[in-house]
N, C-alpha and C positions, 0 to 999 in steps of 0.2 A: 365292324356291329359296336353300337352302344355297349357300356357295359349295365349292371343292375342302377347302378349308382347314377350313372348319367341319364336312364330312363325314370329315376325316383326323381330327380332333381328337374326336366321336364313338365312328368305329371305335374309334380308340386307346384312346380310355376304357373300352369298353367292355370291351377285352383286358386292361385293367390290371387294372381293377372285378374280373375274374375270377381275375387272377392274384397279386391282391393278397387275396384274401378267405381266403387261408390265411393271413393275418399275425392275424385276429384271430376271434375263436368269432363264429359266427351261433347262433340258438338249440341249432340239431341241433348243430353243433360244441361249444358248452356243455358240453351232456351227454357228449358225448365226452370232453372235456377232465376233467372232473367225473370220470369213470369210470378214467380214467390221473393219476387226482389231479394234471394240470397247473395251477399256481397263475395264476388268471388276469391277475394282476401281472406275470406276464412275458412274459404274450401283450400287454398294454398296454404296456408297457417295449418292445419289439419294434415296435410299432405306432407310438409316440411318436419312437423313434429315425428309423424311418422318414420320417415326418413331416417332422421336422425337418431333418432329411439334406437334403430335395427343400427344403424354404423354403430353407435355406442357400442351395443352388445358384438358386432362383429368385431371389435378393437378389444373389447374386454377378454375375449375367446382368446385372443392370438399367440397366449403362451398355453393351451392347452395343447393336448398331442392331437386333436380331432379338428383344429381351427383349419378358418380357409382363405383364401385369397380370392377377390371380385376384379375379373379382367373385363370390362364393357368395349368392344368393336364397336365403334360408330364408320360406318360406309354410307355410300348411297352417293345420287346426283349433289353436284355443286348447285350452293340457295336455295336449297332443300331444307334449311333450319338446323343443321347440323350443329352450327356454332353457339346457336342461340340456345336450343336446347340441352346442350352443356354447359351453356353459361348459367342456364336458369337452376340445375340441379346444384351445381357450385351454390348457388345462392341458397337453394330451401337447406343444405347439408351444410356439416365442418369442412370448407373449403383446406382448411389445412391438413387434411386428412385424405384427399384426393389429389393424386397424380395424375394428370394430363400431359398426354405426350401424343405430339404430331410427326407424320415420315412421310417424304415426299415419296410418289410411285415409281421404281426404278428397277431397269428391265432386270428381272432375275439372272443373277450370277448361274453361269455352270459349274462353278468350285464351289459350292456352298448350297446348302441346303437352302427352300427359299424361305422358310422360316427363323435361321438363324441371327440374320441381323438386327433380328426383332427380340434378339431374348433378354437384354440388357431391359427392358421396359415393363418385364412380368412383375406383378404384384407380388409382394409378401404377405405372408399369411396375415390376415386383420388387416389389410390394405385395399382398398378399392383403386383402381386404374383406368382412366377414360385412354383410348389409343386411337386416336383418327390417324385414318389409312392403312397402318399396320402391314401384316404380308397381302393380304386383300388390295391394297393399292400396287402393291405388286402384280400381282397376277392380272389387272386389269392392265396395267402399263405392258404389260405380254402381247394381251389381245392385239391391243393397238397400232403396238411397234411394227408387231409381224402381220397384221394386216388381215389381207388375202393371204397368205403365204405361211400361214398360222401352223405353227408344227401340233393338230391335234391331240397328237399320243402322249408327248410331253406336257400340255395344259391337261391332261386328265391327270398323268401321275403326279403332279402339281396339285392339283385338287384334293387328290387320295393322300398325298402327303399332309398336306398343310392339315386334315380332316381326321389322321392319326397323332399328329403332332398334339393337335386342341385335345383330342379323347385322354391322351397321355396326360394334358394338364389336369383335365375333371377327376382321371383316377388318383393323382396326387394333392386335390384337395385345393386346386385355382379352377375356381368356377367362373364359366364366360357363358359373358350376354353378349349378343349380336344384333345389333338396328342395324337398318337399311332405310334411309330416310330417300324419298321420292316426292316429285310432283310433276304436274302435268306439263305440257310445254307450253300452252299458255302464258302458265304463272313462272315457267323459266325466264320466260323471253321478256317478262312485263320486271321479273326482277334482276335481272341482265344490263335492261336500259334504264334502268329508275338509277338516281342521284346517291344510292346507299355503296359504300366501298366492298366490292363482291370479295369473297374470300380467298385465300390461297388455293390455287391449283391443286390437289392433291395427288392427281394422275395427270396433269399437265394436258388434258385435253380443251377442245377450241369448243365452248360451249355453243357459239353462237352458228358454228356451222351443223346442220339439220342430218348429215351424215353422221358425225359425230354423236348428236346425242342418239340417233337410232338404232346405232353398235353398241350404245353402252348400253339401252335399255335392253337390246337382244340379249347380250352378255348376261345382265342383272338377272334375267328373266331366266336365259338357262341356270345360271347358280344357285338361283332359290328354289328350281325344281330340282339340283342334284340333292340341297340342303337346306332341311325341315327346320334349322334351328333359326333360322333367322325371323326377328322379329321387324314385321313391314310398317315402318313410322309414314302416316301420312301429313306432309311437309306443310300441305297447302296455308293450313289457318295454325302460324304461328306458336299461339297462346295452346290451341288443343295439340297440338305435338310435343310442346312443352312438357304438359302433362301427361301427354301417353306416355312420350320416354322415360320419366319418372316413376310413374307406377310400373312398366315393365325392371326398373331396378331395384323402386321395394320389393315388388315380388320375389326377387331374386335373392335377393336380403331376406325376406322373412324365413324363405327356403332354406339357404343357407346355415341361420340361424338356429333352425327344427332339427336339421339334418346333424349338426354340431350337438346339440341337446342331447338327442337320439345317440348315438355314438359316445359321448362322456355317460352315460346312464349303460349303456352297453358293457362301456370296460367299470363300470360300480364293479371294486372287487366282489361283495356278496352274489350282483347277478352272476359274475365271470364266475365264481365254480359253482353255482349252480347251475349254469350252462353249460358247463364243464363234466360235472355229476349227471347231467341230464345224456348229455352225447357219448358217455361211457354207458351208458344204459341204454341207448338205442343210438347206437354208432351208422352214419351213412355215409357211401362209398361217394365223393366227391371225384367226379368224373374229369373235371379239369385240375386238378391238384398233379405237381409233378411227381412221379413217380421217381425212386431211386435207380439210378442205372447202372448197366454192368460197368465195374472198376476199369479204368483203362489200364494195361499191361503194363504201360510205363511207369506209372504213378506208384508200385508196387514193386517192381523189378527194376533197379538203378543201377546202371552202367558204375563199374568203379574202375575202369582200366585209366590210365594214367598217361598222359601227352608226353615227351620230352620238352624239356624248354624250347631248347635251340630248333627243336623242327615246329614249335609252337611260334616261337618267333619270325621265323621264317614264313610259313605262311600268313602269320594274320598280316604282317605287312603288303604281301600280295592279295589278299582279298581286302585290305581296306584303299587300298588301289583302286579297286575294281570298284568297290562301293561307290565309292567319292565318284568315280566316271558316271553311274551310274545314275545319282542322284542327280547329279547337274545336267541331267540330259530330262528333266523331269518334266522343264517347259513350264506352265503355268499350274500345274496338280498338286496338290498338296501329299504330304504323305504322313500315315499317322501308324508309330509304333505302340502298341501296349505290352507291357511287362507285369505280370503275375507271376506267383510264384512261392514255394515256403522261405519261411523266415530263415535271412543269411543265403540263399540259393543261388546270390551272384547276380543280383538284378543290376547295382550299381555299376559291377565292375564289367558287364557287358555294356551297359550306355559308354561309360566310358569309350572302350573299345570303340564303338558306333561314332562317335562324334569326334574322335582324335583326328581324320582325316579331313576333318570339314571348319570351314569359316565360323565364327561363333555367331552370327549374319542368319548363317543358312538353318538354326537349329533353333529349339524351343523347346526347353524340358518341365512338365510338373511334377514334381513329389506329389502323392496325393497322401494324407493324413485323414484323422477325424474330421468332420464338417465340422466349421464356425458356425458360430449362432445365428450369424445371419444367412449362411447357406440352408442351416435346416430349415429356414422362413420361405422357404422356395420350392420348387418341386424338386425331389428327388436328383434329375439329371441336369440341374439348371449350372450347376458349378463345372459341369462338365462342357455345358453347351456354350459358354462363357469362355472354356480357355482353348474352343478347336481353332486351328488357323484360319484365319480371318480374311478373306478378298478386297481388300482396297477399292475394288475397282466395282465390287457394286454399293460403295457408296458416292458413286460420280456418276454425273449424267451423263455421259457418252453422247450419247444420242441426243441431245439438245447442245451438248456444247460443237457437234460437228454439224447441226442444222444452223449456229450463229457464228461458228468462224469461218465455216468450208473452205477448213486447211485441215485436210487429211493429212499431210506430213505432221502438223503438229501435238492431232489427237492421236495419232499411232504412237507419237514420239511418249506422250501421257500413259496411254496405255502400258509400253513399256515400264517405265518409270514407278506406277502405282503398284502395277499385281505387285505382289509380293507372297509366292506360294513358299510354303514353310515344309521342313519337317519337324513334326512333333512328335515327344518322348512323352508318356503317361508311364511313370515310373508306380505302379500302383493306378485303377484305372474304376470304373463305373460301376465292375464288376464286384466291388466290395460288397455291394447291396446282396449277392447271394453266396456271397464267402464269410466274410468276418461279422457282417450284419444279422446274416441267419444264423449264422451256428452261435454267437454273440446274445441273440435276442435283442440284438438293435434297432431290428426291422419284424412287422407284424411276419405271420406268417402269410395273409394274404399278400400284402407287398412283395416280399422276396423271390412270392412264386410268381406275381406276375410282371415282374420285372425281368424275364428270360423274355416275353413278346415283347417289351419295349424296348430293350437293349436293342433286339433283331432289328429292330423299325429304327431305331437311331441310326446305327450302322449301315442296314440300307442304305438311305437317303442319303451316306458319306460314299457310299460306294458310286450310287446314284449322280452324283455331285463330281463325278470321275478322282475322288482321293482314292490315294492307295492305303488301303489297311491291312496292317498285318499282326497279332497278336501268338504270346509267347509266355507260355507255364514252364516255370525253370522248377522242376524237380532232383532233389537230392531224398538220400534215406535220413531217415533218424538217426542213425549215427552221425554219421555223416554233419549234421546239422549241431549236437550235441558236442561234437568237437570242433566246429566256428564258433560256437557261441563261446564254451572256454578260452579260446584263443582272443576272441574280441573283449572279454574281462580282463585277459593279461596283458593286454597292447593298448596305452596309453591314448594313443589319438585314434584308435576303435571303439572305447569305450561307451564310447555317444552312443552305437548303435545296437545295442544293447541294454534291453529295458526290462520290467518284471513281466508287462504284456508278452512277451516272446517267450520267459521259461510258463509262465502260464497256458500261453498255447500248445505247447508241447504235449500238455495231459488232453487233447482233443486232436491230435494229430489223425487220427482214422476218420473223424468227422470234415476233414480238410479235406483228404483224398477221396472222400463221395465228395462234397461239395465241391471239387474241380471237377470228376468226372462228370456229375449232371452238367456242371454250367458249359464243357467243352461238346460235349454231346449235345448240347440244344443252343450251343450258340458259334458251332463250327462252321463255316460256308465257304466253298472254293472260291469266292470273290473277296472275301476277310475269313483267311484261316484261322485256326491256331495251329503252332506249334510247340510239340512237348516236347523240350529238351531235360530227357532226364540222365543226369550224369555227377556224379559225384568228382568229376574232377574239372575245375575252373576253367583250365585249359579250352579243352575239348568242349565244354558247354560252350565259350564264345566262339572258337570256330563255325560250329553247328548253326548257328544264331546269324553268323555273317552270309554264313551258305545259304540258309534261310532269305535271308533279305536278298542277295545276288538274287535266287530263283527268283522271288516275286517280281523281282524288279524288271528281270530281263524277261517275263513276261507279259510285262503290263504295259514299259514304256513303247 
């Protein structure tokens, strides 16, 4: 369901489109202009001026807390004027600050979400990106590859996943404009047979085949019916469609800049103080706000029984052997381990015991710290989307190669060599938003409150793509943490592990315990479970983690 921000954008965008329609001619307006002998160049110059003005405003706001990025999705029929419209836009704006990307449609991989291979093309705050093809090209490719044998349930699920992904982008200040270009069959045939070079076929369709054109139009009609967010661009008249497209972009930029200015005013200290006072005087219950959950027993009552070292080593080697065997049975499935917990709880030591029996080519470890300046310019989850295990097969057009070479043996060998399933380990993760960012005030309350749903959707997409996701919260007692902090300070090769932030976080121990309880309650699922490892004994913690992984892999493989 669209958020309030999304609804506001759509309403303002429609209003702005009505207001900006006078800036440039439609077909009817063009006739009127001719009658009055108004040179079209004057109108285009005005449109260019307005576009550059808004583009400059967007760039100037990019350092602000409420800055936004604009993603323009360009899809539709070939030879319908998509390329010409984008070319005109880059001529009317400052082309240095518009990124244009195009990807060929590929059959969606069963081993990663349909949106994953496209995340590198997303714009940063203050940027404009035009993206031909995108995830909708993959969706169309799936429809045509499957033909009459299409899995309607999977198709519907992919459409829902795309909508949720796009909504999360909007919620994180990446606005989206979707434009669908089309022409009638007569115009398509004429353009296919003229002397002009045809554009690169984003969907790998034979546009000379009436059957393919009919199926494409049938699916596009279905998609337009499911998603009201598309702007339909009639490509019959190239000049008119260029202007229509530019006006859609202009309206979006005006709306974005208005929203950013309004949010900046909202963040004004004097207004914020007044709103805070008004809120105190007239408290209102937010029914959607996350309410504190009951504390999880293990987080406040930590076991301190110690295991003998000899017994630990014996069990460790046995469990590591079983773990390695299970991991090598994963086939093409990705395995993702997430480690969170109190400072000095033993995350690094546990990870070392997991990877010990593995070949370094089998795993990747991401140690997550504070986001970089570049990462802060993207949607919050972007730095995790781009660190996910990647299915190289998603970038290879196997269907095309099979048809061209007709040598199934070679294609099968290519599949085997290219697919590279991974064990990916996150030492700290996307849960930072509802932990440190929540407690330290690095994220607005609305942002971290909303993050639980965003994270659940994100992880659900991973599981639907056949990934195995296992999450660990490592809990130790406050006394044990103090003991380990002091030991780190006194050990030369461990002093780098202790920082002023670690000491400062101890003062907020109870807040972190509550935040962890909320997080586990709100994001635990049997298909992407949380395991709470609560013990002051490192040996016991490591063995419990191995047991949990063995159990999950045994159930899922």
